[in-house]
N, C-alpha and C positions, 0 to 999 in steps of 0.2 A: 570287933575285928574289922580292920579297914581292908576291904577287898576291892581290887580294881578290875574293871571289865576291859579286855583288850579285843575290840572289834576290828579285826585286821583282814587284809586281802592277800592270802597266800597264793602261790602258784603251784599247781600239781607238779611234783617231781623236782622242784627247785629247792632241794633240802637245805643247802647252805644259805640261800637267800631267805628262806622262811625262818631258819634259825636266827638270822640277823634281825628279821622283822620282829620276832618274839623278844629278842634281847633289847631292841629299841623300845618296845612297848613296856618292858620291865623298867628300863631307865626312866621313862615318863611316869610310870606308876610310882617309882621310888620318890620322885620329886613331889608327889602329892601325899607322901607319907603312908603309902599302902604297905600292908604286911604280906599280901599275896596278890598275884595277877593271874587272871583266868582267861584262856583263849577259847576259841571254838573247837568243834570236832575235827580231829585229824589235821590240826593247824600245821604241824611240822611237815607233813607230807603234801598238804593240799588235799582238797576234797572235791570229788571222789577220785581216789587213786586207781581204782579198777584193777586190772591185772598186774599193775606194777607190784602190788603186794604179794604176788605169787613168785616174785624174783627174790632169791636169797640175798643177792648183793644190795638190793634196794632196802630190805629190812636191816641189813648190817649197817648201812649208812645212816638210817634213821636212829639206830641204837647209838652210833657214834655221836650224832648231832645232839641227841637227848643228854648224853653224858657230858658233852661240852657245855650245854646250858646248865646242867646241874652244878658243874664246877663253879659257874659264875655266882651261884647262890651262896657260896661260902663267904661272901663279903659282908654278910649280916643284913643285906637288903631284902627285898621282897622275895618270897617263894614264888614258884611258877606252877600252876595247874594247867597242863596242856594236853591237847589231843594228839595221838600218834598211833599209827599201826605198830603192833608190838608182837614179836615172835615168842611163842611159848611152846617148847618141845616140838619145834619145827612147824607149828601152825600159827597163822597170823590172826591176831585179835584186834578189834577196834578198842583202843585203850585211852584212859585218862591217867597221866603220870603226875605225881606230886614231886617236885624238885625243891629241896630245902636243905640248907646247911652244907651244901657241896655234894649232895648225893640224891639219888632217886629213892625217896622214902616210902612211897606207896604207889601201887598200881591197881586200877580198877578197870573192869572190862564191860563192854556193852552187852546187855542181856538179850534184848530184842533186836534182831537183825531184820530190817525191812526188806521185803522181797517182792515189791509191787511197783507199778508205775515206772519211774526212772531208777528205782533202787534195785540193786542185785547183790546186796551184802552177803546173802547166804552163799553166794558163789566165792566170795573172797575171804570171808572171816569165819571163825569159829565162835559160837556164842559163849559168853561167860556166865558164871553163876549169878544169882541175885547178889548185888554188891553190899558189902558192909560199910558203915560210915568210915571216913578218913579222919584220923586224929591229926589236928594241926594246931599247935601252940595253944592248947587248952580248949580248942573248939572241935566239934564233931560235924564234919561236912558230909552231907548226903549227896554224893556225886552221881549224876545220871548222864547218859550220853544220848541225846536227841530222841530216838524212837522210844527210849525207856520212859520218857515223860508222857508219851501218848497213851500209855497203858497205866493201869492203877496199881499193879502189883509191886513195882520197883519202889515207888515212893512210900507205899504202905510198909514194905519191908524195912526201908531205911528208917522210918519213923519208929517202928517197933524195936529196932536195934540201936536206938539212941541218937539219931541224927538231930541236929539243932537247926540246920539251914540246908535247903535243897539248892544245889548248884548244878546247872544243866549246860553241858557243852554241846553246841549244835552246828550242823551244817545243813540248814533248812532252806531248800531252794524256794525262790519266789513263785507264787501263783497269785492271781488277783485277790482271792479271798483268804489267802493263807495267814496274814497278820491277825485277823479275827479268830481264826481257828487255833492258832498258837495260844492266844490270850485265853480262850475258853478252856483249852486243855490244861494250861498252867494254873488257872484259877480253880479248876476241879481238883488238881493235886493239892493245892493249898487248903481247900475246904476239907479234903479227906484227912489231911495230916495236921493242920493247924500250924504248919511251918512256913516261914518266909521262903521265897524262891527267887533265884537270880538266873536269868536266861541269857546266855551268851551266844550270839550267832555270828558267823563270818559274813563278809561282804565281798562282792566281786563277781566276775564272770569266769565260767569254766566250760568251754565248748558251748553246749546248748543250755546249760544251767546258768542262772544268775542268782546271786545271794544278796538279799536286801539289807542285811544287818538288823537294825531296829531292835537291838538287845534291850531287855527290860528287867525291872525289879518289882516284885510284889511283896507287900508286907504280910504278916501272918493272918490278916483278915481278908487277903486277896485283893487289896487296894493297890492300884498302880502308883508307885512312888517315883519311878524314874524310867525314862526310855531314851536310848541313844538315837541320834539322827539316822534315818534310813539312807542307804546308797553311798555312805562314805565311811572311811576308817575313823575310829575314835578310841581314846583310852581315857577312862575316868573312874573315879571312885563310885561304887554302887550306891553309897548313902549320900552322895552329893550330885547325883545325876538329875538334871532337869527333865521334864517330860516333853520331849521333842514332838512336834505335831506329826500325825500320821498322814501321809500324802493321800489325796483323794484318788479314786481308781484310775482316771485317765492320766494324771500326772505320774502315778506309780508305774503304769504300763510304759509310758514314755521313758521314764528313768531306767526301767529294766532294759529296754531296747538300747538305750544310750550306753549304759554301763556294760551290757553284754557285748556290744560291738567294740567298744573301746578296749576292753580287756582281751578280746579275741585278736584284734589287730596288734595291740602292743605286746602281749605275752608271746605271740607267735612271730614277732619281729617284722611285720609288714610296714613299709614306709607310709602307707595310706590306702585309700580305696579308689576304685574307678567303677562307675555305673552309667548305664544308659538312661538319659532323660528323654522321655517320650512326649512330655507335655501333659501326661496323665497324673492321677493323684497318687498312685502307688510309688512311682519313681520319685515324685516330688517329696513325699513323706520320708522315703528312704534316704534321700539326699539331705533332708533337714536333720534327721537323726544322726547321720554321719558327720555333718558339720558340727552339730552340738557335741558329739562325742570326741571328734578329732581336731576340729578347727578347719576353716575353709581352705587353708593351704595344703591340706592332706587329702582333700576330696576332689576328684577329677570327674567332671560331668561331660558326657558325650551325647550329642543329639545325632541320631543316625536315620535321616529321613529317607523315605521311598517315594515313588510317584503317588502313593495313597495318603501321604502325610498332609494334613490340612494346615492351612495358614495359622489357624488358631493354635494348633499344637506347636508349631514353630515359635510363635510368639510366647506361648505359655512356658515352654522349656527355657527360652531366653529370660523370661521374667523370673523364673525360679533361680536361675544362675545369678542374676543380678541381685536379687533379694538376699541370697545366701552368701554372696561374695566369692563364689567359685568361678564364675564365668562358665561358658559352655563351648566345647569344641564340637564342630560339625563335620561329620564324615558321612557322605551319602552312600547308601548301599545299592543304589541303582546300577552301578557298573557290575557289582557282584550278581545281582538279579539277572542281568543280561547274559553274563558269562555262564551262569548255571542253566538258563533257558537254552542257550546254544549248545552247551555241553550235553544236556540230557535229551535234546530234541530227537535224535535218532532212536533212543531207547523208549521214549514216552510218546511216540507217534500214535495219534488217534485215542489217547488216554485223556480222561478228564483231569485237568491240572489244578483244580481249585485249592484243595487242602495242601497238595504238594507244593504249590508255589507260595502259599501263605507260610508254610513251615520253613521254606527256604529263606524267606525274609527274616524270620525270627533267628534262624541259625546263622545267617550272615551277620546279624548284629552280635550274637554270642561270640562268633569267631573274631569279630573286630575287637571286642572288649578283651578277649583272651590274648590277642596279639599285643595290645597295649600293655596288658599285665606282664606278658613275657618280656617286653622290651624295657619297661620302666619299673616293674616290681610291685605296683599296687595290687591289692586283693580285689578281684571282681566281686562286687556286691550284687546279689540277685534281689529282685524287687517284687517277686510274687507274694500274694497274701494267702491266708489259710482257706478262704472260700475257693479260690482258684485251685490250690493244691489239693483240696478235698475232692473235687469233681474232675480233676485232670484237665482243667482249662488252662493248659500251659504246654509249651513245646520243649520236649527233651532236647538238650544241647542247643537250645535257643534262649528263650527268656528264663529258662531254668538254669542256665549256665551261670556258674559263680562259685565262690568259695564260702560264702556266708549270706544269711538272709535275716534281716531284722523283722520282717513282716510274716515270717513263716507260720507263726501261731496267732496271727491277728486277723479276724474276720473282716470282710470288706466294710461292713457297717461301722466297725470300730475304727477302721482306717479313716473314714469320713469324720468321725467324732474326734479322733486324735489330731487330724489336720486342722479342724476348726479350733481345737484347744490350743494348738501350737501357734496359730496365727494371732491368738489373743493373749498368750502367756509365754513366759520365758522360763525354761527349766532350770532349777538350781544346779549350778556347776556347768551349765551348757556353754559351749564355746562359740555358738552361733549368734546371730544378731538379735537384738531386742526388737520386737515388732513382727509383722507378717513375714512368712518364709515362702509363701506361694501366692500367686494371683488368685483372687476369689473365683475366677472362672474355672480354675483347675478343680475346685471342689464342687461346683454347681453343674458342670457339663456332664452329659451322659458318658459313662465309661466306654472306651472302645480300644481294641487292639490295632485298628487302622491297617489291617492286612488286605483290605479290599475297600472299594468305594461304599460310603454310607453304611458302614458296619458299626454296630454297637454290641456290647456284651449281652444285652437282653434279647438279641436275635436268637440265641441258643440257650440262655439261662433264664430262670425265673428272676423276678426282681430280687435284689440282694437282701432286702429286709425279710422276704419270704424264704429265700434260700438259706440264709444264715440261721434262721430260727429252726429250720428242719435239720441243718447240719449240727447245730448245737444239741438238739434232741438226740440225734443218732450217734454222735461222737462222744460228747461229754457225758450225756445222760443215759446212753445205751437203751433208748426207748424202743418199744415195739411199734408196729404199724398203727394199732388202735390208739396208742398213746399220742403218736404224731397227729393222727386225725383229730383227736380230742383237743389238740392245740389250735385247730382251725384250718388244717391243710388237707388238700385232696389226697385220697389214697393213692391214685395213680401217680401223682407228682412225687409223693414220698417214696414210692417204689422206684421211680425213675432216678431220684437222687441217690438212693441206696445202691442201685446198680452202677451209677457213675462213680461213687466212692470206691466200690470194689474193683472196678475196671482200672482205676488209676493207681492201684497199689504199686505196680511195677515202676511207675514214674516216681513215686514218693521215695522208693528205695534208692533212687539215684539223685535225689535232691540234696542240695548243700545243707549243712547244719544251720540252725537258726534259734533265736532266743525263745525259750519256753515261757509262756505267759499264762496259759490256761491250766486247768486240772488234768487235761488230756491232750497233749501235743501230738502232732502226727509224726512221731519218731519212736522213741523207746516206750512211750506211754501207751501207744496203740499198736499192737503187733499182730496184724492179720496176715495170713498167707497170701502170696501172689497168685498161686494156682488155687482157686477157691470156687468150688461148684455149689456152695451153699447160698441160695438166693432167697430163702424164706425170711421175711422181715416180721412175721406175725408174732 
C-alpha cells in the first residue's frame, strides 16, 4: 500500500480553504503514485475548533466540504483519510473519514477525549466506541486519533480485531520535550501490537498553540524509518520518507515562536507588527523573531526614551534596528510624562509618586504603540517574558500592552540563551539577516526597566537563574516548599515567589496571547483563581 502523509497547515474555521489545501495535497500525492493520502486531526475544520463545533451551521458546512472532497476521489486517484468534526444524532464527534471512489466509505471516532492542559475536548465532543479497523483496498487500517495513541487500549483492540497498520491522525501541539514523548508512546504501541505505525501531525500556529509537524513512520520493530521536517508543510510517501533531523531545543523554541507569530499575524490579516525597542534583551529578541517570521519591512521598531533612558540603551536600540534592517523610529515620552505630572498634581499632592510615575512611563509607551497601531494597522507586539509575567513584574496597560507575545512562555534565562543562539545561527526559513541580530552588550548588561535612575531588575527580584529555577519548580512541576528547598533555595524566598505568583494572577488574565513553549504555559494550562486565599505552599 502506497500511503502519503499530508503534513499541512489548516486554519481554524476556513473550511473551504482547508478543503482546497487537502485537495492540493491529494494531487501531490497522486503524482507520487499514492493510493491514499492521510491528513492530521480535524484538518478540515482546523484544530482546535473549540465552540465552533457547537454551531449546527459549522457542522453542516463541514459535511458539505467532506462530500465535495469525496466526489473528487471518483477519478480513480488516491483515497483521502482526513480528520473532521462530524455530527451524529445531533452530537459532534472528533472523526476520521475515509473518502474513496466518490463516497465517504468509513467513519471512525476518537475514543479518548483529552480534558487537561490546553485540551477541553470533553466540552465539545462525544466519545466514540473503541474503533474497528478500516477496510481499504485489501488492507486493514487501524485508525487512531491523537490521544488514542497515548493509551494502550485502542491499539490493542485494533490489533485484536485484525488491523495490519496503525495510522494516527494528530493535532499535537509543540512543547519542548514533546517530540521525544510522542516517539516513546508510539514505540510502546508498536511493541504491544507488533504493527507498523504512521504518525501524521499538522503544522502551523493557532492562537497560543503551535504545531511542529515532524510526522514519522515506525516499522513493526519500532525502528524509525522516516520523519518529515519540522515546522513546514510537506506531502510525501510514508515508505519513501527520509529521516529529517530533529531540531535541538533552542532552535525548536525559536522556530515555535517564529511560526506562531507568523501564522497569528497572517491568518488574522495584520499587515505587520509594531513594538517598542528599549535597548534591552527582551525587546531585541522579540524584534529578531518578528523579522525572521515576517521580514524587516513588516516590523516597525520604536524607541520611546524618557529622561531615565541611558545612552547605552539608545545606542543598543539603534544597533538592533540596524542589524535587523528595520531601522528605529524615536518618539520621546517626556512630553507625556510632564503632561500627566501637571494633570495629576492637584489630586496627588503630598503623595509618594515613585511607583505611580514609573507606571505612567510604561503606560505612555503602551499608549504610543497603540496609537501607531490604530493609525497604520500593525499588531502591537508585547515583549514581556515568562519570568516577569509569573511574578507580576510588568505594568498593566503599559509594557503588557499588545495583541500578541512571543516570549510569554519563555523564562528570562532562556531569553539569554536564545539571544546567544540567534546571534550565532540563522533559523531555517527565517527572513532576517544571517549573522548577529543584536549588539553583544544587549546580552551582557544588567537587565533594567529604566523607570528611574540606576535601576536594575535585581533591585526587587532575585537573580534570574535563581528565580527561574524556583518558578519552574512551582509552575511546571507543582513542587511543595520542602521540594523547592531541596533544590537549594531558601524557604522564605520560595514563599515570597509563591505569593508574587498568586498576586499577579489578575494581571495574567489581561495579558495578550502568546506562543506555548513549555508543558505548563501561563494561560489555559494553569488556571488558578484570581481571588485566592490559599497561601500554604507546604
